[in-house]
Backbone as CSV, one residue per row, in Angstrom:
resi,resn,N_x,N_y,N_z,CA_x,CA_y,CA_z,C_x,C_y,C_z
1,MET,-7.191,22.185,-13.814,-6.250,21.095,-13.889,-6.284,20.539,-15.311
2,SER,-5.112,20.321,-15.894,-5.063,19.846,-17.271,-5.509,18.395,-17.361
3,ASP,-5.937,17.993,-18.554,-6.388,16.613,-18.759,-5.272,15.622,-18.489
4,TRP,-4.052,15.935,-18.935,-2.927,15.033,-18.731,-2.682,14.832,-17.242
5,PHE,-2.723,15.917,-16.493,-2.448,15.834,-15.063,-3.547,15.065,-14.352
6,GLN,-4.772,15.204,-14.796,-5.887,14.466,-14.192,-5.681,12.967,-14.359
7,VAL,-5.154,12.568,-15.518,-4.891,11.149,-15.738,-3.892,10.647,-14.714
8,VAL,-2.859,11.427,-14.455,-1.866,11.032,-13.458,-2.534,10.891,-12.094
9,LEU,-3.347,11.843,-11.717,-4.020,11.761,-10.430,-4.952,10.563,-10.381
10,ASP,-5.684,10.321,-11.456,-6.570,9.166,-11.500,-5.780,7.860,-11.414
11,ASP,-4.644,7.820,-12.095,-3.804,6.619,-12.040,-3.274,6.386,-10.631
12,LEU,-2.833,7.447,-9.984,-2.346,7.304,-8.606,-3.459,6.850,-7.671
13,THR,-4.652,7.379,-7.873,-5.798,6.961,-7.066,-6.082,5.482,-7.281
14,ALA,-6.082,5.061,-8.527,-6.355,3.653,-8.839,-5.268,2.738,-8.266
15,MET,-4.020,3.151,-8.388,-2.937,2.326,-7.842,-3.022,2.222,-6.335
16,ALA,-3.301,3.331,-5.667,-3.425,3.305,-4.207,-4.550,2.370,-3.786
17,GLN,-5.667,2.437,-4.490,-6.800,1.562,-4.166,-6.462,0.094,-4.430
18,THR,-5.753,-0.171,-5.515,-5.357,-1.547,-5.831,-4.433,-2.104,-4.759
19,PHE,-3.443,-1.324,-4.345,-2.546,-1.783,-3.294,-3.325,-2.041,-1.998
20,ASP,-4.254,-1.163,-1.673,-5.050,-1.353,-0.461,-5.891,-2.626,-0.561
21,ASP,-6.550,-2.820,-1.697,-7.373,-4.021,-1.894,-6.526,-5.287,-1.814
22,GLU,-5.364,-5.255,-2.447,-4.519,-6.445,-2.470,-3.904,-6.743,-1.102
23,SER,-3.650,-5.722,-0.312,-3.142,-5.987,1.038,-4.195,-6.726,1.862
24,LYS,-5.457,-6.349,1.671,-6.541,-7.043,2.375,-6.705,-8.470,1.865
25,ALA,-6.582,-8.654,0.557,-6.677,-9.998,-0.018,-5.541,-10.884,0.487
26,TYR,-4.336,-10.337,0.509,-3.172,-11.095,0.992,-3.365,-11.464,2.464
27,GLU,-3.843,-10.507,3.237,-4.060,-10.774,4.656,-5.085,-11.897,4.851
28,GLY,-6.081,-11.939,3.999,-7.075,-12.997,4.083,-6.516,-14.370,3.732
29,MET,-5.441,-14.394,2.938,-4.833,-15.665,2.543,-3.799,-16.171,3.540
30,VAL,-3.333,-15.327,4.438,-2.265,-15.711,5.362,-2.574,-17.010,6.102
31,PRO,-3.773,-17.203,6.647,-4.017,-18.462,7.353,-3.853,-19.698,6.457
32,LYS,-4.096,-19.565,5.166,-3.947,-20.684,4.241,-2.484,-21.048,4.015
33,PHE,-1.594,-20.066,4.221,-0.168,-20.313,4.044,0.451,-21.032,5.236
34,LEU,-0.235,-21.051,6.346,0.324,-21.595,7.575,-0.350,-22.916,7.908
35,PRO,0.371,-24.015,7.715,-0.228,-25.312,8.020,-0.387,-25.491,9.532
36,PRO,-1.289,-26.370,9.926,-1.436,-26.627,11.357,-0.177,-27.309,11.899
37,PRO,0.104,-27.100,13.176,1.303,-27.725,13.741,1.184,-29.251,13.721
38,VAL,2.304,-29.886,13.540,2.336,-31.352,13.526,3.188,-31.850,14.683
39,ASP,2.961,-33.082,15.028,3.743,-33.711,16.104,4.658,-34.741,15.479
40,SER,5.944,-34.437,15.502,6.921,-35.345,14.902,7.362,-36.434,15.872
41,GLY,7.013,-36.273,17.128,7.475,-37.217,18.134,8.771,-36.766,18.793
42,GLU,9.373,-35.755,18.258,10.624,-35.209,18.802,10.355,-33.784,19.261
43,ALA,10.459,-33.519,20.543,10.110,-32.213,21.109,10.934,-31.086,20.508
44,ALA,12.230,-31.296,20.316,13.095,-30.246,19.776,12.699,-29.914,18.332
45,LEU,12.400,-30.939,17.562,11.992,-30.707,16.179,10.638,-30.000,16.123
46,ASP,9.716,-30.407,16.981,8.409,-29.746,17.039,8.560,-28.268,17.368
47,GLU,9.432,-27.975,18.308,9.655,-26.574,18.694,10.283,-25.785,17.543
48,ALA,11.209,-26.393,16.841,11.840,-25.724,15.698,10.806,-25.444,14.611
49,MET,9.935,-26.411,14.344,8.904,-26.203,13.321,7.919,-25.122,13.749
50,ARG,7.551,-25.091,15.028,6.659,-24.027,15.512,7.327,-22.664,15.359
51,GLY,8.611,-22.613,15.672,9.352,-21.362,15.504,9.383,-20.905,14.059
52,ALA,9.574,-21.854,13.142,9.586,-21.512,11.718,8.209,-21.009,11.276
53,MET,7.153,-21.661,11.733,5.799,-21.231,11.364,5.472,-19.859,11.963
54,ASP,5.929,-19.621,13.180,5.725,-18.296,13.794,6.448,-17.220,12.996
55,LEU,7.666,-17.544,12.562,8.428,-16.587,11.756,7.731,-16.325,10.423
56,LEU,7.219,-17.359,9.787,6.490,-17.172,8.541,5.264,-16.291,8.738
57,GLN,4.569,-16.486,9.830,3.391,-15.659,10.117,3.792,-14.195,10.269
58,ILE,4.880,-13.956,10.979,5.375,-12.583,11.147,5.737,-11.980,9.793
59,LEU,6.426,-12.759,8.965,6.832,-12.257,7.651,5.622,-11.958,6.766
60,HIS,4.614,-12.802,6.834,3.402,-12.545,6.051,2.735,-11.246,6.501
61,HIS,2.662,-11.025,7.791,2.031,-9.792,8.280,2.883,-8.564,7.955
62,GLN,4.194,-8.742,7.928,5.049,-7.633,7.489,4.823,-7.328,6.011
63,MET,4.584,-8.355,5.218,4.292,-8.148,3.801,2.986,-7.384,3.639
64,VAL,1.978,-7.740,4.409,0.697,-7.020,4.372,0.932,-5.561,4.710
65,ARG,1.686,-5.313,5.750,1.949,-3.932,6.175,2.731,-3.160,5.112
66,THR,3.666,-3.828,4.455,4.442,-3.174,3.397,3.544,-2.784,2.227
67,ILE,2.636,-3.670,1.845,1.704,-3.360,0.756,0.801,-2.195,1.162
68,GLN,0.340,-2.187,2.407,-0.486,-1.074,2.895,0.300,0.228,2.880
69,THR,1.564,0.163,3.246,2.415,1.362,3.254,2.551,1.927,1.841
70,HIS,2.712,1.056,0.856,2.788,1.527,-0.532,1.487,2.210,-0.936
71,SER,0.374,1.671,-0.505,-0.925,2.297,-0.794,-0.982,3.693,-0.192
72,GLN,-0.553,3.813,1.047,-0.573,5.112,1.723,0.365,6.107,1.042
73,LYS,1.516,5.640,0.603,2.462,6.534,-0.077,1.910,7.015,-1.410
74,LEU,1.249,6.122,-2.138,0.634,6.529,-3.404,-0.474,7.547,-3.171
75,ALA,-1.287,7.329,-2.138,-2.357,8.284,-1.819,-1.760,9.630,-1.419
76,TYR,-0.683,9.606,-0.668,-0.021,10.849,-0.267,0.537,11.582,-1.493
77,ALA,1.145,10.826,-2.412,1.685,11.447,-3.630,0.569,12.090,-4.440
78,ARG,-0.549,11.387,-4.566,-1.696,11.944,-5.295,-2.160,13.237,-4.645
79,ASP,-2.327,13.219,-3.332,-2.780,14.418,-2.614,-1.775,15.561,-2.750
80,SER,-0.505,15.213,-2.700,0.537,16.231,-2.835,0.519,16.864,-4.222
81,TYR,0.408,16.039,-5.257,0.316,16.577,-6.622,-0.919,17.470,-6.766
82,ALA,-2.026,17.034,-6.215,-3.264,17.825,-6.324,-3.103,19.170,-5.626
83,ARG,-2.506,19.168,-4.441,-2.285,20.422,-3.712,-1.388,21.354,-4.499
84,HIS,-0.296,20.838,-5.052,0.635,21.681,-5.790,0.015,22.208,-7.072
85,ASP,-0.799,21.402,-7.721,-1.452,21.867,-8.943,-2.406,23.012,-8.620
86,ILE,-3.138,22.914,-7.550,-4.054,23.988,-7.150,-3.259,25.248,-6.821
87,ASP,-2.162,25.093,-6.077,-1.329,26.235,-5.729,-0.765,26.903,-6.980
88,ASN,-0.275,26.099,-7.929,0.279,26.655,-9.166,-0.793,27.350,-9.990
89,ARG,-1.979,26.779,-10.033,-3.073,27.388,-10.797,-3.465,28.727,-10.181
90,GLN,-3.558,28.783,-8.867,-3.905,30.033,-8.195,-2.831,31.091,-8.435
91,LEU,-1.571,30.684,-8.397,-0.481,31.614,-8.667,-0.584,32.147,-10.099
92,TYR,-0.821,31.269,-11.046,-0.969,31.679,-12.445,-2.134,32.663,-12.591
93,ASP,-3.265,32.334,-11.992,-4.429,33.229,-12.077,-4.139,34.594,-11.457
94,ASP,-3.451,34.601,-10.334,-3.104,35.856,-9.675,-2.172,36.694,-10.543
95,LEU,-1.221,36.031,-11.182,-0.236,36.754,-12.000,-0.835,37.288,-13.301
96,THR,-1.844,36.599,-13.826,-2.378,36.976,-15.141,-3.708,37.711,-15.075
97,LYS,-4.283,37.916,-13.929,-5.624,38.518,-13.882,-5.637,39.969,-14.315
98,ASN,-4.551,40.687,-14.239,-4.513,42.090,-14.625,-3.933,42.305,-16.012
99,LEU,-3.710,41.254,-16.765,-3.120,41.380,-18.087,-4.158,41.698,-19.152
100,ASP,-5.410,41.498,-18.883,-6.451,41.719,-19.901,-6.734,43.159,-20.118
């Protein structure tokens, strides 16, 4: 594997790990984004606020999942590049082994 290509693989590995780490960090912060429910004295308003907070919680967890998905896609791309590089190297070796 060439040095240039190794850098790409290393970069993809680092990016995948960063996305994975940050998804966990974001998930750990989600409870801090959601204030405790309050009682406004109006049942309809309280229900609306609970609904909004529930929606925010769902959106935060979707964001965590999206960040995790990006991590998985980067890891897949890295693995795919590595597989293709090995296949190309083997093909090159097979084609050139009788040229000497």
